N, C-alpha and C positions, 0 to 999 in steps of 0.2 A: 670696390669700384673706384675708378680713377678720379683724380681731381677735376679734370676737364669735363667729365660726365655729370658732375654734381654741382658745379659752380652756378650761383643764382644772381650774383651781383658783382660789381667791380668799382674800385675807387677811380676817381678821375685824376690824371697827373697834374699836380700843382706846378711842377717844373717839367715841361715836356722834354726838354733836352736831356735831363737826367734820366727820365723814363726811356728815352730812345737809346741812351748808352747802355742801359740794363738789358735791352732786347738783344744787343749784339752778343751777349753771353749765352743766349738760348735761341739759336736760329731755327731749331726744329719744333718749337712749341706751336700748338694749334692757335689760331687767331684769338679765340676766346680766352686762352690762357695768357697770351701776350698782352691782352688788354689789362688783365689783373697785374701782371708783372710791371708793365709801364706805369700804371696808376700807382702801384705801391712804391716803386722806386722814385717816382716823380713827387711823392708826398713825404717820403721818409729817407733822409740820407743814411740813417742807421741801417735800415733794411736793405738799402742798395749795397752797403758795404758787406753785409752778410751774404747777399747773392754773389758778390764777387769772390768771397772766400769759399763758398760752398757750391760754386757753379757746376762742378763735376758730380756732386752728390744729388743736387736738387731734382734734375729731370727724372731719375729713377724713383726718387721719393714721392713725386707727385703722381706716379703711376698707381700707387696704393698708399695713401698717407698713413693709414692706421698701421699697416705692416712696417712702414718706414719708422714710425714712432717706436714700435716694439723692438725694431732692430737697434735703434739708438740705446734703448734701455738694456738690451742684451749685451751691447758693447760695454756699457758701464759696468755691468756685473762681472765681465771678464777682464776688466782692466787690472794690470799689475800695479802694485802700490807706487812704484817709482814713476808711473805714467799718469797717475790720477790728476795732477795739477793741469797738465795739457789736455788730457783726455776728457775731463769733465767740462772744460771750457769749450772744447769742440762740440761736445754733446749739447751744451747750453745753446751754442750758436745754431745748431741744426734744429733743435726743438723750438727755439724762438722764431726762426725763419718759417718753419713748417706751420706752427700754430698761427702766426700772423697771416700767412697767405690763406690758410683754411678759414680763418675768421673773416678776413676781408672779402673773400669770395663767397661766403655763406655756405661753405662746404661743411663746417662744423658749427654746432650750436654753442651758446655761451658755456654750458656745462662741459662740453667736450674740450673747449679751449682751456678753461680754468683747471679742469681735471688733468689735462696733459702737463700743464705747468706745475701743478701740485705733486703729481707723481714723480716728475723729474726732481723736484726739491726733496721729496722723501728719499728717493734712491741715492741722490748725491750726498745727503746727510748720512745715510746708512753706510755707504762705502767709505766715506771720509772718517766717520766715527770709528768704524771697525779697524781701519788702517791705523788710526792713531792709537787705539787700544792695543792692537797687535804690536806696535812699536814699544809700548810700555811693557808689555809682557816679555817681549824679546830681550829687553834691557833689564829684566827682572826687577822692575820698579813697582810692580803690582803684586803685593804679597798673596800667595796662595793661588794665583791665576796661572793657567796653562793655555796652550794653543786650543784646547777643547772649549775654552771660554770665549774665543773670538767670535763665533757665530751669534752669540748673545751679547757681544760687546762687554762681557764681564759684568753684566748687571747695569750698565749705563744705558739710559734711554733719553731720547729727545722727544718731548711733547711738542707737537706742532700746534700753535695757537692761532687765533684769528682766522684770516682767510685760508691760510694753509691747512689748518685743522679741518675746515669745512670743504676742502677741495675747491676753493674759490680764489686761488691766487690770481692777482692781476698780472698784466704783461711785464711790468718792471717792478715787481713787488719785492720788498724785504721778506725774509722769512723770520717770524717770531717763534723762538724756541725757548722752552724751559728744560734744562738738562738736569736729570736726577740720577741717583744710583741707589741700587738695592743693597743697603748696608747689611741685610741679614745673610748675604752670601759670604761674608767675611768674618774672621775672628775679631771680636770686639777690641782686642789688644792692638790690632792692625788698623783700626779705624782711621787715624790721622794720616798714616802713610798711604792708605787706599785713597782717601779723599784727595790728597795732594797729587797722586798719580792720575786720577780721573779728571781733576781740574786741568792738568797739563793736556790730557787727551782732548778735553772739550775745547781748549784754546787752539790746539793744533787743527782740530776739525773746523773751527770757525775761521781760522786763517786760511786754510786750504780753499774754503768756499768764498771767502770774502775778499781776499787780496787781489788787487788789480795788477795783472802782468801784461806782457806783450800780447797774450791771447785773450785778454779781457778778464772777466771775473765769472764766478758761477752764480752765487746768490749773495746779496748783502744779508748778513745775519744779525739779528737783534736778540740779545739774551737778557734784556732788561725787564721782562715780564715776570721774572722769578720773584719769590718773596723778598721784600726789602732789599732791592738790588744795590743800594748804596753801601751796604755793609756785609752782604753775603757773597760768597764766591760764585763763579759762573756755573759750578756744579754742586748740588746739594744732596744730602742724604734724604731719602723719601720720608723717613720718620720726622726729620726736622721740618720739612715742607708741610707735612700733614699737621704737625703741631701748630705751625704758624697759621694755617688757614682755619683751624678749629678755634684758635684763640683770638686772632685779630683780623681775619680775612674780611675784606670789604665787598660791597655790592658789585663794584666794577670787576673785582676778581671772580666773583660768582658768574657774572656775565661772560667774562673771558673764557671760563671753563665750559661754557655751553658748547663751544666749538673745539675744545681741546681733544687731541687724538694722539695716541702713541704712534709715532711715525718712523722712528729709526732706532736701531740698537735692540735692547731687550724689550720687545713689544709686549710679551706676556707680563713682565714686571710693570711696565707702564700702564697696562690695562688694569692690573690689580690696584695700582695707585689711584687711578681715576675712579675705580669703583669705591675705594675708601673715601673719596671726596664727595660721593653722591649725596650724603646728607647735608654737606656744606652748600653745594650748588643748588640742590633741589629740596627746598624746605617742605616739611610734611603738611604745612598749612598754606592756604592761599596767601600770597605775600604782596599785598597791594602797597606796602611801604616802598617797594622797589620802584614804583612810579616816580616818587619824589627823588629817590637816589639817582635815577636815570636822568631826570630833568636837571638836577644839580650838576651832573657830569656834563650834560650838553651845554649848560651855561658856562662852566669852567673852560670847556674846549673853545667856545665862541670867544670868550674873553682872551684866552691865551693866543689863539690863532687869528683873532681879529675878524671872525667870520660872521659876526652878529649884525652887521650893518644891513641896510636895505638892499634888496636884490639888484645887482648890476652884473650883467654877463661878463664884462671885461674883468679878467683876473679872478673870476668866481671859482671857489673851491668846490669841485664836483663831489668830493668826499665829505668834507666837514662843513661846507657852507649850507645856507638855507635851502631846504628841499633836496639835500644831497644824499649820497649813499648811506652815510652814517645815520641819518634820520630814519631811514627804512630799517637799518640793522638794529638800532636802538628800540624802535617800535616793536620789532619782532622779538628781540631777546627779552625785553621787559615783560611782555605778555607771557613768554615762555617761563620766565622766572616766577611770575605770579602763580601760574597754574601747573607748571611741569612737575612739581613735587607730588601732586595728586594724580597726574595723568602722564605715564611714561611715553605715550604716543606723541606728546608735544616736544619731546627732547630731541629735536632735529638740529644737527650742526649747521646745515646749509640754510640760507635765508629763504629762498623760494619754497622749498618743501616745508619750512617752518611756517610761512604764511598760509600755505594750503592746509596744514594740520590745524592751525588756530581757527581758520574759517570753518573747517569741517566739524570742529567741536563747539562752534558757536561763540568763541571768544572774541572774534572780530567779524564784522560783516563780510559777506562774500564779495560785495563790490569793492570794499576797501582792499581786500587781499588781491583781487584781480588788478586793481589800479596800481597798487604798490609793486606788484610783480612785474607788470608791464613797464613801469618806469625804472625799476631796478635793472632790468635787462638792458634798457636803453642807456641808462647812466653808466653801466659797466662797459658798454661798447664805446661810449664817448671817452671814458677813462682809458681804455685800451688804445684808442687812436692817439690820444695825447701822449701816451708813454711810448708808442711805437715810433714817433717822429725822431727822437734822438736817444731812445732807451733811457729816458729820464724818469726818476721816481717822482712824478708830478701828478697833481690832481687839479691844477689851475687851468681854467680856460684861458685862451690867448689874451694878451694885453693890447693887441693892435688889430686893426682891420685886416692887415695882411695875414696875421696868424689865424683869424677866423676864416679867411678865404682858403688857407691851406687845410684847416680842419674840415671845412665843408667839402672840399675835394676828396679828402680821405673818407668822409662819410657818404660820398656818392650823391651829394645834394648841392644846392646853391646856398650862399651865405645867408640871405634873408630868411629862407625857409628854415635853415638850421637855427638861427637865433629865435625865430618865433616858436619853434618846437621846443627848444631848450627852456625858454621862459615859461611856456605853458606847463611843461612837465615839472619843473622845479616848483612852481607855485602850487600845483595840485598836490605834490608830495608834502609840501609844507602845510597845506590846508588840512590834509588827512591826519598828519602826525602831531601838529602843534596843539590841537585841542585835547589830545590824549595826554600829553605830557604836562603842559603848563597849568598848574593849579590856579583856580580863579582867586580873586581877592575876596576877603570875607564880605558877605552881604551885610547890609545894615541890620543891626539887631532890632527886632520888633519891640514896641513899647510893652513893657511887662505890666500886666494888670495886677490889681490888688489880690486876685485869687492865687497868684504865684508867690510863694514864700521867698522873700529876698535873701533870707539867711541861708536857705538851701543853695541858691545860686552863688552866693559868696564863698561857701565852703568847698565848692567843686575844685577850686585851685589847690586845695590842701590834700586832695586824694592821691593815693599811690599812682594812679594812671597819669597824673600830671607831673611826675617827677622830672621828666626830661624836657628841655626847651623845645625839642622837635614835636613832642606830643602836645605841648601847650600851643604851638603854632598851628598845628593841624586842627586842634579843637576850636581855636578861635574862628577858623573858617567854617567849622561844622556847627558851632553853637547856635547861630541865628536860625538855621533851618530846624534844629531840634526844638527850639522854643516856639517857633511858628507852629510846628506840628503838635506840640503839647497843647498850645492854646486853642487849636482847632478841635480838640476832643470834647466830649460832652461834659467831662469832669476834669478840667485842667489841673486843679490842685491835687487830686488823687493821682493823676498820671505823673505829675512832677515828682511826687513822693516815690512812686514806683521807679521812675527813671533815675532818681537819686540813689535808690537802692542798687540799681544796676551799675551806675558809675562808681559808687563807693566800693563795690566788690571787685572791680577790675584790678588785677595785679599790675597791669601795664597798659599803656594807651596807644602807642604808635601804630601797631598793627591793626587794632580794632578801629581806631579813628580813620586810618587810611582806607580800610575796607568800606566803612560807611560813607566816606567822602566820594570814593570811586563808584559806589553803588547806591544811589539815593533811594532806590526802592527798599533797601534794607532798613532805612530810617523809619519808614512806615511800619514795617514788620516789628521793629524794636519798640516803637511807641505802642503798637497794638498789644504786644506781649506784656510790656510794662504796665499798661492800663488795665489788663485783664487778669494776668496770672503772676502775682508776685513770686510764687514758687518757681515758675518757669523762668522768670526774669533773673532771679538769684542764681539759678542753674546756668543761665546764659552768661552772666558776668564771670562765673568761674570757668566756663567752657566756651568762650566766645568763638573758638575755632569751628563750632558747629555751624556758624553762619556760612562756612565754606560750602556746605552741602546745598544751600539755597541757590547759589550761583554757579557752583562747580559740578552740578549733576542734575538728574531728572527729578528735582525736588517735588514737583507737582504732577508727576506721572502716576499711572495706576500702581497700586501696591503689587510688588512682584511675587509675593508668596514665600513660604519658608524654604522651599527647595532652591529657588533662584538666589535667595539671600545666602544660603549656606554655600553655594557655589561661588558667589562673589567674595565672601569673606575668606573662603579657602584659598582662592587665587591671590588675594591680598597677603595672606599669611605666608604663602609659598614664596613671595617676593622678598620677605624680610630675612636678613642674614642670620639672626640669632634668636634664641628663645625669648629673651626679655623684650626684644623689639616686637616679636610676634604678639606677646601679651599686650603691649601698649597699643599696637595696631588694632587689635580686637576691641580695645576700649574706645579708641578714637572712632572706629567704624560704628560701633554700637551706639555711641553718644549721638552721632549724626542722624542715624535712623530713628533713634528714640526722640530726638528733637523734631524730626519730620512728623512723626505720629502726633506729638503734642501740638505742633503748629496747625496741622490739618484739623485736629479736633477743636482747637481754640477758634479757628476761623470758620467752622461749620462745614468743612469739606468732607468730614466723616463724622459718624455718630459714635456713641459709647460702645455699642455692640461691635462695630467694625474696628474701632480703636483698640478694644480689649483683645480681639483676635490678632491684630497686628502686633501688639506688644508681645503676645505669646509666640507668634511666628518669629519675632526678632530674638527672643530668649532661646527658642529651640535652635535657631540657626547658629547663634553664638556658641551654644553647647556642642552642637554637631560638628562645627568647624574646628573648635578648640580641642575636642577630645582626641583626635588622631595626632595633633601636635603635642599634647601632653604625653600621650602614649609613646610617641617616637622619642621624645626627650628622655623619658623615664627608661626606655629600653636601651638607650646608649650605655647606661651603667648596669642595669639589672637584667637585660635581655628582653626578648619578646614576651608577650603575654602567654603564660603557661596555659595549655588547654585551648579552648575555643574563644577565649577572650571575655570581655565584659560589656554590659550595656547600662545606660542610664534610664531609669523609669521615672517619668514625670508624674508627680502626685498633686493633689489639691487643684488649685486654679490652673497651674501649668498643665497638669494632665487633662483638665477639662478644656484647655485651649483658650482660656480667657483670663488675662491678668490685668492689673492696673499699672499706672506709671511708676509705682514704687514697690511693687510686689517682690517678696523673696521668692526663691525657687525651691520648691519641695522636691527632693530627689531620693531615690533608692538606687544604689549601685549593686548589680547582680552579675556574678561571673559563673562560668562553667569551666572547671579545671580539667574535665574529661579524663580524670585519673592521673594527671600529671602532678607530681609532688613539689617540684622545684623549677624555677626559671633557669634559663641558660644564658649567662652573660658574664661580664667581668666580675660582678659582685652578685652572684645568684641569691635568690630569696626563696624561702618556702612559699608555696602558692598562697596560703591565707595571708601571710605577711606582705607578699607582693601586691595583692589586690587592695589590702588595707592602705598601704603606702601610696599606691597609684591613685586611690580615691582621695587621699589627703592632698596629693599633688594637684589633682583636678580642682579640688575645692580652693586650694591656694591660688591656682591660676585664674580663678574667677573672682575671688573675694579679696585678694591682696591689694593693698593701697599702693599704687605705683604712680609714676609721673602723670599718667593720664587718668588717675583715680581708680575706683573699683568698677568691675563689670556688673556683678549682682551679689547679693547676699544669698547663701545657700543654707538650707535647713535639711538635715539628714535624720531628723527625729522620727520620721514615719517608718523607718526601717524596722524589721523584726526585732522585738525586745527593746526598741527605742534606744535611749542613750546607754542602756546596759548591754546592748548587742554590738557586734563588730560593725565597723563603718561600711564594710562591703560584705555581702552575704552570697554564699554559693547557691546555685540554682536548686540543687537538691535540698539544701537547708530551707530555702525560701518556700519550696513546694510543701515540705513537711510541716513547716511552721504554720503556713496559711491553712493547711487542712486539719491540723490537730491542736494547735496551741493559740492561734490568733484570737484576740479579743474582738468583740462585736465592732468596736470603732475601727479596727484595722480592716475588717471586711468591708465596712462602709467606705473607708478611704480607697479601697481597691477598685470601687466602682468608677472612680475618675482616673485610674492609672493609665498611662500611655507612654510607649517608648519615645524618647526624644533624641538619643544619640547612642553610639556604640555599635557593637557587632550585630548585624541584622539576624543572623541565625540564632544567636542567644535571645535576642528580642522576640523572635517568633515563638520560642519555647516559653518565655515568660508570659506571653499573651495566652498560650495554651493553658498554663497554670491558672492564670486569671479566670479564663473561661470555665475551667473545671471548678474553681472555688465558687464562682458566682452561680453555678448551676447546682450546687449542693443543696439538699433539702434544708429548710430552716425551721427552727422551733419558733413559730410566729409569736406566741404570747411572750416568750422570753426576749425575743428581738425587740418587740415593741416596748416592753418594760425597760430594757437596757437603753433604748433611745430616749424614753421619757426621763430616765435617771440622768442621762448625759445632759439633757436640756436643763434639768434642775441644777446640776453642778455648774454648768456654764452661767446660768442666771445668778447663782450664789457667788461665783468668782468675779463677775463683772457685769454691771448694769449699763444700759445704753447711755451715751453722753448726749442726751437731749434728742429731740425729734430728728435732727439732721445726721445722727449716727446711723448710717445705712447698713452697717455690717453686723454689729453686736446687738442682740436683744430679740425678744419674741416677735415673730412675723417679719424679721429682717433677713438679710442675705444668709447669714450662717444658719439660722433656724430653718429657712426654706431648703437650703442645701442639705441639711441633715435629714429632712423628711424625704427629699428627692432621692438621696442615696439609699434610704431605707426602702423606698419603693423599688429602686433598681435591684437591690439585693433580693427582695421578696419575689420579684417578677422576672429574675434572671435577665435583666437588660444588658446587652453586650456592648452598648455604646459607652461614652464617657462624659457627655454633656448634661448639664442640669435640665435644660429644656427637653432634651431627648428622654431623660429619665422620668420627668413629670408626664410627658405625653404617653410614654409606654405604660406608666402606672395607671393612667386613666383607661387605656385600652384593655388592661388586664383586670380592672375592677378595684384596684387598691385605692384609687381616687375616682370621684365622680367627675364628669366633664365640667360642671360649674366650679367644683373645688380646684380642678387643674387650672381653670381660667383665672380664678382669684390668685392662686399662687404665682402664675406667670406674670400677671399684671403687677403684683407687688414686687416680684423679683426684678422685673425689668425696670421699674421706677427706682427701686433702691440701687440697682446697678448703675443707672444713669447718674444719680446723685453721687454715688461713690466714685465713679470715674472722673466726674467734674471736680469733686472735692480734692482728689489726689493730684489733679493737675493744677488747681488754683492755689493750694496752700499745704504746708507741712503740718498745720495744726488742725484740730477738729473744725469742721465746717461751721462757719457763722456767716450767713448771708449779709449781715449788717457790717461785717468787717472786711469782706473781700473786695469791696469797691463796686462801682456801677458796672464796669466791664465784666467782672466776675458774675454779678447777679444776672446780667443779660445773657451770658453764656449758659448759666444754669437754667434759665427760663427757655432759651432756645432749644437746649438739649431735651428738656422734658415736655415742651409744648404748652406751657402755661403762660398766662398773661401777667401774673403777679406772684411775688414771693408768698403772700398770704394764701393764694389759691393753691400753690404748690404744697405749702405746709399742710393745709387741710387735706389735700388729696393723699399726701404721703402718710399722714396719720390714719386716715380711713383705710388705705391699702394695707398698712402694717397690721392694724387691728383685725381686719378681715382675714389676713393670712394667718395671724396668731390663732384665731378661732378655728380655722381649717386644720391647722397642725394639731391642736389639742383634741379636736373631734376625731381625727383619723387615728391618732395614737391610742385613743380610748376604746375603739371598737374592734370587734373581731374581724379577721380576714383569713380567707382560705385561698391560697394560691391556686390558680388554674394551670394545667399543663398546656404550654403553648406549642402549637405545631411549628 
């Protein structure tokens, strides 16, 4: 569609005579177009000169601006090397004139204008770079390179930074470039000669674009964003640049790389380099320390540029001044740096989409995003008008009334209205952004009562978390609020001791203190955890990154279930580039979900039964997502699984689907070779050895102590023949063993078996074996005597550690589970839960209904005590030692008013359950055939 058909606005001519002169160049333009031409020429001497030079080209270009733009780009691609200097300058004139008119007339939106300028910069850099590289190759100055290397610029790439990288170039912008080369394309012995050649090519490219000739210039180029520009050449090896960023890269450089884009030369190599920097730019944890870094940068810019004074429109800097463009960009980029490591959807180069993404994910309010977007677009329009006047790289508002009159005409408004609008917009931007950046001064520290140990407060400064000046500075601002909240608890002294344990365990402080300062709600959570669960508090100090989950995700949403968790972790693992990172990712992910379960339980948002099922869901998801990763990594060396593959059979509490916060995982690995004797791979293995080593690899993937800790401990001792048998058992051997050789305890354990990972076909056949075994006729007297003997051996080996030992001892968890499994075996129960086995035993006559009720009441009460105990402490539970918060949690979970009442009820329940177990094992039972 033509320019005339789409224009919606027009500037007013500041100099009508100059506007009239321009109209003589275009006698055939429609009236509405002549208004735009006159207004533009009357405000901008520069654009009038461009009209004069391109008078023959412009009328046809305005018939279809988009087609004209593509025509200019096609002309650039077809330019001969000896015509680049003049040809690129003509192209720049045409694109500058076309974008200005389309901008001023409202034919193109802001993104169309900045996109056209950015595409011109990319293409100009590309042809200039390849021309310079071609000259080096022709002169045989680039070792090993031929004409075939010219399309990829022989491994040289220009990374477009800043506005160019985000397709946001302004009208008279510099282009910020970092030029790198892929040293792996060359013989190491030629490194220095290659570097010298590509440095020459980079300088020639820059001169071709930057030099002012009779035809003007193409783009001013700035190569100073490269690593340490005062001592490094204009073109660097990628390996050297990567080493720099990994070792000494700073926050401002991380922010700069948000917008970085491979724009010219070897695009593929540039994209590989940017991918290698992803961990540097996008930290794996929420990075609230970036707020202080960004604030410090803002202050340095204000001091250097003198833009920190009180707002005055005359000579105000629309980019760097108060309420300016940079404020909006810093606001956006800082939030992206905080959360973009965890959420790839926030990694937007452009500012407006970045604001929208942050708002959609809840990182900034919707109204803030809308306000800043609206003002950003307006600021950029003002910036463009300022630069269009004389093609000056300026961001300064006029210094005089006459200058404001001209700008108002260019904006199509009057001077008073322009000034009022500018003031309102700048002040609103400043109001939105300043509160986010500027850290408050430390609040007055509250008076410390006698209940708080002053020695504890004094030794805080000696902790590892306080080693840096920056950590100390942040903590000074945070400390008064911490102490206020400690003193507001029911037991301040106990809470202070617990908080002290958290602080003493922190290996570093800047990130955690920044996180707490930026999110005051987390201080409440920290105090709550410290005052209730020293064990969870100690875990938190070693793994403070789990706080990320509280503010970086749906922490208080409904539990998603094992399947959704498996899918989430599988997607996370797929994004990690190598095996070790995948294993660390699994650990980070599991720790966050594990923390969520603990916090929900601690705060009463869930109970022991639900928490135990959630812990089991989490473990199953971790195993199910990791298994294919381990299999794939193992197969790279030894080939795919021979036969039909393997599965992981969950045993014990994992099989029953209820574990506690510190449970080991009981597993059996079962495979079906389907008659295949060897794997097929670079290093083939016999089938039995293959699955044994694959099992060991899986165990290592879960239990190895890595940077992010361990995932779980794994116990394989429930496999056939225990520690004497192979770590992985074939399906045939498993079937034969269970039917002919298994001990009574092994059949009992099978009642709680459940597939948790691996090949579904093999898992289905394992379940068939389980069903066959559980349906086998039983020698009832022998079975009951075996169980009675097992109880006695357990009692002889370990006695309960007081009344609060909910697991070991007569009438407690292990004892009731043993009887429930006995009932499941005698009544052919095909489920895997203890509650289900007890209920089925009652229906089949192995238990009476009153006996079943006694067992369930005792089991549930013991389970509640056990779950709370494992969350509160790593030691045997002692209500007198866990603090008031821990005691209150224990009472809330069990429904009692006092510890004494709970102790009495627990003692009575355990005694009653013990009596039931003894009575049931001592009497005869004849199984009935169930329909």
